C-alpha positions as CSV (number, residue, x, y, z in Angstrom):
1,X,80.8,47.6,146.7
2,X,80.1,44.5,144.5
3,X,77.5,45.3,141.9
4,X,76.7,41.9,140.4
5,X,78.2,38.5,140.0
6,X,79.3,37.8,136.4
7,X,80.1,34.4,134.9
8,X,82.6,34.5,132.1
9,X,82.4,31.4,129.9
10,X,85.5,31.3,127.6
11,X,88.2,28.7,127.0
12,X,90.8,31.4,125.9
13,X,93.1,32.1,128.9
14,X,93.9,35.5,127.5
15,X,90.3,36.6,127.5
16,X,89.8,35.4,131.1
17,X,93.1,37.2,132.1
18,X,91.8,40.4,130.5
19,X,88.2,40.3,131.7
20,X,88.6,39.3,135.3
21,X,90.7,42.3,136.4
22,X,88.8,44.7,134.2
23,X,85.3,43.6,135.5
24,X,86.6,43.4,139.1
25,X,87.9,47.0,138.8
26,X,84.4,48.0,137.6
27,X,82.9,46.5,140.8
28,X,81.8,43.1,139.6
29,X,82.4,39.7,141.2
30,X,83.8,37.4,138.4
31,X,83.3,33.7,138.1
32,X,85.0,31.7,135.4
33,X,84.2,28.7,133.3
34,X,86.0,27.1,130.4
35,X,83.4,24.7,129.1
36,X,79.7,24.6,128.5
37,X,79.3,21.9,131.2
38,X,81.1,24.1,133.7
39,X,78.9,27.1,132.7
40,X,75.7,25.2,133.3
41,X,76.8,23.9,136.7
42,X,78.0,27.3,137.7
43,X,74.7,29.0,136.9
44,X,72.8,26.3,138.8
45,X,75.1,26.3,141.9
46,X,76.6,29.8,142.2
47,X,73.7,32.0,141.0
48,X,75.5,34.6,138.8
49,X,73.5,37.6,137.7
50,X,74.7,37.6,134.1
51,X,76.6,35.3,131.7
52,X,79.2,36.4,129.2
53,X,79.4,33.5,126.8
54,X,81.7,32.5,124.0
55,X,80.1,30.4,121.2
56,X,83.2,28.4,120.5
57,X,83.6,26.1,123.5
58,X,85.6,22.8,123.6
59,X,82.8,20.5,124.7
60,X,79.7,22.0,123.1
61,X,78.5,24.9,120.9
62,X,77.6,28.0,122.9
63,X,74.2,28.0,121.3
64,X,73.6,24.7,123.1
65,X,74.4,26.4,126.4
66,X,71.8,29.1,125.6
67,X,69.2,26.6,124.7
68,X,69.8,24.6,127.9
69,X,69.8,27.7,130.1
70,X,66.6,29.0,128.6
71,X,64.9,25.8,129.6
72,X,65.0,26.8,133.2
73,X,66.6,30.3,133.7
74,X,66.0,33.9,132.5
75,X,69.5,34.9,133.4
76,X,70.8,37.6,131.0
77,X,73.3,36.2,128.4
78,X,75.7,38.3,126.4
79,X,77.5,36.6,123.6
80,X,81.2,37.5,123.3
81,X,82.5,35.8,120.2
82,X,84.8,36.0,117.2
83,X,82.2,34.5,115.0
84,X,81.0,37.3,112.8
85,X,78.5,35.4,110.5
86,X,75.1,37.0,110.7
87,X,73.5,33.6,110.9
88,X,75.4,32.8,114.1
89,X,74.3,36.0,115.8
90,X,70.7,35.6,114.7
91,X,70.6,32.0,115.9
92,X,72.0,32.9,119.3
93,X,69.6,35.8,119.8
94,X,66.6,33.8,118.6
95,X,67.6,31.1,121.2
96,X,67.3,33.6,123.9
97,X,70.6,35.5,124.2
98,X,70.1,39.2,125.3
99,X,72.9,40.7,123.2
100,X,76.2,40.1,121.5
101,X,79.6,41.7,121.3
102,X,82.1,40.8,118.7
103,X,85.8,40.1,119.4
104,X,87.9,42.1,119.4
105,X,86.0,44.4,121.7
106,X,86.3,47.3,124.1
107,X,85.6,46.9,127.8
108,X,83.6,50.1,127.7
109,X,81.1,48.7,125.1
110,X,80.9,45.3,127.0
111,X,80.1,46.9,130.3
112,X,77.6,49.2,128.8
113,X,75.8,46.2,127.3
114,X,76.0,44.4,130.6
115,X,74.4,47.3,132.5
116,X,71.5,47.3,130.0
117,X,71.0,43.5,130.3
118,X,71.1,43.7,134.1
119,X,68.6,46.5,134.3
120,X,66.2,44.2,132.4
121,X,66.7,41.2,134.6
122,X,63.5,40.0,136.1
123,X,61.6,43.0,134.7
124,X,58.4,42.2,132.8
125,X,58.6,43.1,129.1
126,X,56.9,46.4,129.6
127,X,57.9,50.0,129.3
128,X,57.3,52.8,131.8
129,X,54.1,54.8,131.8
130,X,55.8,57.4,129.7
131,X,59.1,56.8,127.8
132,X,61.3,59.7,126.4
133,X,63.8,58.9,123.7
134,X,65.6,61.7,121.8
135,X,62.6,64.1,122.1
136,X,60.1,61.4,121.3
137,X,57.4,60.6,123.9
138,X,55.8,57.1,123.9
139,X,52.7,56.9,126.2
140,X,51.5,53.2,126.0
141,X,48.6,53.8,128.4
142,X,47.0,56.4,126.1
143,X,48.5,54.8,123.0
144,X,50.0,58.2,122.1
145,X,53.3,59.1,120.4
146,X,54.4,62.7,120.6
147,X,57.2,64.8,119.3
148,X,57.6,68.3,120.6
149,X,54.1,68.1,122.0
150,X,52.6,67.2,118.6
151,X,50.9,63.9,118.0
152,X,52.7,61.5,115.7
153,X,50.1,59.6,113.7
154,X,51.1,56.0,113.3
155,X,49.3,53.1,111.7
156,X,48.4,50.2,114.1
157,X,51.3,48.1,112.7
158,X,53.8,51.0,113.0
159,X,52.7,51.5,116.6
160,X,53.0,47.8,117.5
161,X,56.4,47.7,115.9
162,X,57.5,50.8,117.9
163,X,56.1,49.4,121.1
164,X,57.9,46.1,120.7
165,X,61.2,47.8,120.2
166,X,60.5,50.0,123.2
167,X,59.9,47.0,125.4
168,X,63.4,45.8,124.5
169,X,65.1,49.3,124.5
170,X,68.8,49.0,124.5
171,X,68.8,45.4,123.2
172,X,68.8,44.1,119.7
173,X,65.6,42.5,118.4
174,X,66.0,40.2,115.5
175,X,64.2,40.5,112.2
176,X,62.4,37.2,112.8
177,X,61.2,38.3,116.3
178,X,59.8,41.6,115.0
179,X,58.1,40.0,112.0
180,X,56.5,37.0,113.9
181,X,55.5,39.2,116.8
182,X,53.9,42.0,114.8
183,X,52.7,40.2,111.7
184,X,52.6,36.5,112.7
185,X,54.7,33.4,112.0
186,X,53.8,33.3,108.3
187,X,55.8,36.5,107.8
188,X,59.0,35.4,109.6
189,X,61.1,35.8,106.5
190,X,59.6,38.9,104.9
191,X,62.7,41.1,105.5
192,X,61.7,43.6,102.7
193,X,58.3,44.0,104.3
194,X,60.0,44.9,107.7
195,X,62.5,47.3,106.1
196,X,59.6,49.2,104.4
197,X,57.8,49.6,107.8
198,X,61.0,50.6,109.6
199,X,61.6,53.2,106.9
200,X,58.0,54.5,107.3
201,X,58.3,54.6,111.1
202,X,61.6,56.5,110.9
203,X,60.1,59.1,108.6
204,X,57.6,59.8,111.4
205,X,59.6,59.6,114.6
206,X,63.2,60.5,113.8
207,X,64.6,64.1,113.7
208,X,66.6,63.1,110.7
209,X,65.4,59.8,109.1
210,X,68.7,59.6,107.1
211,X,70.6,59.4,110.4
212,X,68.3,57.6,112.8
213,X,69.0,58.0,116.5
214,X,65.9,56.2,118.0
215,X,65.7,53.0,116.0
216,X,69.2,51.8,115.0
217,X,70.0,49.1,112.5
218,X,72.0,46.1,113.6
219,X,73.2,45.1,110.1
220,X,72.0,41.7,109.0
221,X,70.5,40.9,112.4
222,X,67.7,43.3,113.4
223,X,67.1,46.7,115.1
224,X,67.8,48.2,118.5
225,X,65.9,51.1,120.1
226,X,68.0,53.6,122.0
227,X,67.4,53.5,125.8
228,X,65.2,56.1,127.4
229,X,66.7,59.5,128.2
């Protein structure tokens, strides 16, 4: 049974030759595009459920494709690129990409990221009534955070930070998004400020703050909360 329709946008024939049979075997219908223009046309006319997008396209930068799509579509976008500069990842995510995977990659990691992005498609940025992650309970209705039945006392900013990460569980949230959402636009570059608060939060919610399992670091880019149990 076909799960979802996936558009793979990449001008490397070897990537297309690898991805199409791999994703087809996993139950996906695969569409292909080799340029940004083809990708935009395909999203408009063939209604894929998710886009896997390379940033280095022959006719335009992949970030231009993201910006164009986000003008009229909320389709999940996963970046699949050999560009490993942090600035490229951050720019793509800030433009509206849902996640990124670096080349070379494993098909297992890619399909796991795809499943997460597809689960969030069309879903409002909210979390369930109660969310369980590695023994931590987040109850946004009662504004409670519990571990082993005991209340975890968070400051208002720590709670807002945790809730924002929970709303995007399984997906990376950039430093700038966290800072501007929780503290406001004036704090968009205060990375040290964010690291301090993440450290404080981990001290309170993680079983072992030195090896965090709930709030994970995406080096140079941001943070990702583990998906609910």
